[in-house]
C-alpha positions as CSV (number, residue, x, y, z in Angstrom):
1,M,55.8,30.7,53.6
2,T,53.3,33.3,54.9
3,Y,51.2,35.4,52.6
4,D,48.2,37.7,52.7
5,I,45.2,37.6,50.5
6,T,43.6,41.0,50.1
7,L,40.4,41.9,48.2
8,R,41.4,45.2,46.6
9,P,38.5,47.3,45.4
10,A,40.6,48.7,42.6
11,G,44.2,49.5,41.5
12,S,45.7,46.1,40.8
13,G,46.3,46.5,37.1
14,A,50.1,47.0,37.3
15,D,50.4,43.9,39.5
16,C,48.3,41.9,37.1
17,A,50.4,43.0,34.1
18,S,53.6,42.2,36.0
19,I,52.4,38.6,36.7
20,L,51.2,38.1,33.2
21,A,54.6,39.1,31.8
22,E,56.1,36.1,33.6
23,I,53.7,33.5,32.2
24,P,53.4,34.0,28.4
25,E,52.9,30.2,27.9
26,W,49.5,30.7,29.6
27,F,48.7,34.3,28.8
28,G,50.3,35.2,25.4
29,M,47.6,37.2,23.8
30,P,48.3,41.0,24.3
31,Q,44.7,42.1,23.8
32,S,43.4,39.6,26.4
33,N,46.2,40.5,28.8
34,A,45.4,44.2,28.5
35,N,41.7,43.4,29.3
36,Y,42.7,41.4,32.4
37,A,44.9,44.2,33.6
38,R,42.1,46.7,32.9
39,L,39.7,44.6,34.9
40,A,42.2,44.3,37.8
41,E,42.7,48.0,37.7
42,E,38.9,48.7,37.8
43,G,38.5,46.0,40.5
44,P,37.8,44.2,42.6
45,A,40.6,41.7,42.5
46,Y,42.0,39.2,45.1
47,V,45.7,39.7,45.4
48,V,48.2,37.4,47.2
49,E,51.2,39.2,48.5
50,V,54.5,37.7,49.8
51,D,56.9,40.2,51.4
52,G,54.9,43.1,49.9
53,R,55.0,41.8,46.3
54,A,51.9,40.6,44.4
55,E,52.5,36.9,43.6
56,G,49.0,35.8,42.6
57,L,45.8,37.5,41.4
58,M,42.2,36.5,40.9
59,I,39.2,38.2,39.3
60,L,35.8,36.7,40.0
61,K,32.5,37.1,38.1
62,P,29.2,36.3,39.8
63,H,26.6,34.7,37.6
64,F,22.9,34.9,38.6
65,D,22.5,33.7,42.2
66,S,23.9,30.2,41.6
67,A,27.5,30.5,40.6
68,V,30.7,32.5,40.9
69,E,33.2,32.2,38.1
70,I,36.9,32.4,38.5
71,Y,37.3,34.6,35.5
72,F,41.1,35.1,35.9
73,L,43.6,33.4,38.1
74,A,47.4,33.7,37.7
75,V,50.4,33.0,40.0
76,R,54.0,33.9,39.3
77,P,55.8,30.7,38.1
78,G,58.3,30.8,41.0
79,R,55.3,30.5,43.3
80,H,53.6,27.6,41.6
81,R,52.8,24.6,43.9
82,K,53.2,26.7,47.0
83,G,49.5,26.9,47.9
84,I,48.7,30.3,46.5
85,G,46.4,29.1,43.7
86,R,44.6,26.8,46.2
87,A,44.2,29.7,48.6
88,L,42.7,31.9,45.9
89,V,40.2,29.1,44.9
90,E,39.2,28.9,48.6
91,A,38.7,32.7,48.6
92,A,36.4,32.2,45.6
93,N,34.6,29.4,47.4
94,A,34.1,31.7,50.5
95,L,32.6,34.5,48.4
96,A,30.3,32.0,46.6
97,A,29.2,30.6,50.0
98,E,28.6,34.1,51.3
99,R,26.4,34.9,48.3
100,G,24.5,31.6,48.7
101,A,25.7,30.3,45.4
102,A,25.9,26.6,44.8
103,Y,28.9,26.5,42.4
104,V,32.3,27.9,41.6
105,T,33.0,27.6,37.9
106,V,36.0,28.2,35.7
107,K,36.8,28.0,31.9
108,T,40.2,27.0,30.8
109,L,41.8,25.7,27.6
110,G,40.3,22.3,26.8
111,P,42.2,19.0,26.4
112,S,41.6,18.7,22.7
113,A,44.1,21.5,22.2
114,Q,46.8,19.3,23.5
115,Y,48.9,22.1,25.0
116,E,51.0,21.0,27.9
117,P,50.9,24.1,30.1
118,Y,47.1,23.9,30.2
119,A,47.3,20.2,31.0
120,R,48.9,21.4,34.3
121,T,46.2,24.0,34.7
122,R,43.5,21.3,34.3
123,A,45.3,19.1,36.8
124,F,45.4,22.0,39.3
125,Y,41.7,22.6,39.0
126,R,41.0,18.8,39.3
127,G,43.2,18.8,42.4
128,V,41.2,21.5,44.1
129,G,37.9,19.8,43.4
130,F,36.7,21.0,40.0
131,L,35.1,18.6,37.6
132,P,35.2,19.0,33.8
133,L,31.7,19.3,32.3
134,E,31.9,20.2,28.7
135,E,34.3,21.4,26.0
136,F,33.1,24.2,23.7
137,T,34.6,25.4,20.5
138,E,32.1,28.2,20.1
139,N,33.1,30.2,23.2
140,W,36.6,31.2,22.0
141,D,37.4,29.5,18.7
142,P,38.0,25.9,17.4
143,E,41.8,26.2,18.0
144,N,41.2,27.3,21.6
145,P,38.4,25.1,22.9
146,A,37.0,26.2,26.3
147,L,36.7,23.6,29.0
148,F,33.9,24.4,31.4
149,M,34.6,23.1,34.9
150,V,32.5,23.3,38.1
151,R,33.0,22.7,41.8
152,P,30.2,22.6,44.3
153,V,30.5,25.3,47.0
154,R,31.9,23.8,50.2
155,P,30.8,25.1,53.6
């Protein structure tokens, strides 16, 4: 499978909303989804296209000079385990390296929530080199603990 990763300066809101509609087990909160789509529309967003259709999308958030956060990453379910998520993580790493940052970070649902779809998400992030550092109940809420994960930037 061949695909292109494009950094779009703006205009990816509809693609984001379309991807989110296919993965409600991960993104089932309408207000949060509207916020992600708004951020993708305002840009910038990394978009993976296959045959002209957006199949994955990522929004990054730089923090200070030391880290770049993967604020949002989603891939259509029919494209899971095809290398798209990994390619997006490597694009985040490339941006972090370009900025001179030491880390790429991500927050995801923590293991104390015991929700199977996010067990797969955590396994994905572990598989691409992220390490879990701490679980917080204060970031989101006690029923949705935030797991903070980090990966050193690779050259």
